[in-house]
N, C-alpha and C positions, 0 to 999 in steps of 0.2 A: 679267546682261547681256541686253539686249533681242534678240529674234530678228530676223534679217534679213527683209525683206519677202517674199522668195521662200520662206523656210522657213515663215513664217506662212501663206502661200498654200497650200503643200503640206500643212501640217497641217490647214487648214480643208477642203481637198479630200479628205483622208483621212477626216476626221470625217464629211463628207457621204456618202462612199463606204461607210464602215462602217455608218452608220445605215440607208441604203437596203438594203444587203446583208443586214443583220440582219432588217429588216422582211420581206424576201423569204424568207429562210431560216426565219423563224418563221411564215410563212404569212399575215402581216398584209397583204402585197401578193401577189396571186395571178397566176398565168400569164395573160397577155393584158391585164392591167390597165394602163391608161395612166398614165404618170408625169407629174408637172407638167412644163411646158416648162422648159428650162434658164433662160430669162429669169424666168419666174414663180417658180421655186424660188430663184433668186438674190435676187429682191426680197423673197420671204417670209423667207429666212434672213438677209437683209441682208449678203450676200457678193457678190463680183464674179461676173459672167457666166462669166468664164474659169475660176473656181474650180469652178463647177458643171459646166462643160464637161469639165474634167479628171476629175471624179468620174464623170460619165456615160460618158466614153470608157473609163475603167478598168473600170466595171461591164460595159460591152459586151465589152471584151477578155477578161474573166473569165467571160463567158457568162451573166451574170445578166439582161441586158436586150438588146433589139434596137431599133435606131433606124432610122427611115425618113424621108428628107428630105420635108418638107411634111406628114408625118402625125404625127410625134412619136416618143416612146420608150415601149416596152412591156416589161413583165416577161416574160421568156422562160420557157418550161416548164422546170422543173428536173429533173435526174436525181436521184431520191431516194437512189439508192445512192451517188452521188458526194457528196451532202450528208452521208449517214451516215458515209462514209469520212473526210470533213473533220472531222466532229465527233469521231470516234474518235481521230484524230490529236491533236486538242486535248486530249482526255481523257488520252491516253497521255502527253503532255508534262506535264500537271499531276500525274499520278500519279508520273511519274519524279522530278519536283521534290519531291513529298511523300515519296517513298521515300528520296531523298538526305538530306532534312532529318531524317527519322526515324532513319536510320543514324547521322547526326552526333550525335543526341541519345540514342542507345542504345535506341530504341524497337524492340521485337521485331515480327516479321511478324504474330504473333497479336494484339498490341496495335493494330497498324495496321489489321488486318481488323476488330477491334472498333470502332475509330474510324470506319471507313468504314460499318459497319452502323449506328452511332449517328447519323451525319450523314444517312443515308438513311432515318431513321425506324425503325430496327430491322428492316428487311426483309432 
């Protein structure tokens, strides 16, 4: 079944938000760096202006960017401890899922530790 237009817009807005957020968190976009205007980004990505506007508004609400009328949108300085905490939460969720799957399959904690060592290059 095809998605309703509003669902598609929300999905595109979330994709734009996720991509910009990832670039900020990975350091590809640095504090103070100017983001493309909403109109230019919309043209570049071939999406509507309103879709980019929603993505920028969410990035601003979440503290990733600052926007100034007439000047544009800029990457906001990030709190590295907050970033680390967010990453740890994601890791924790993934490990919890892995632990549940391991338990379902009868994998021991020792085997799970060995697997973790293996995927981390034996460290």
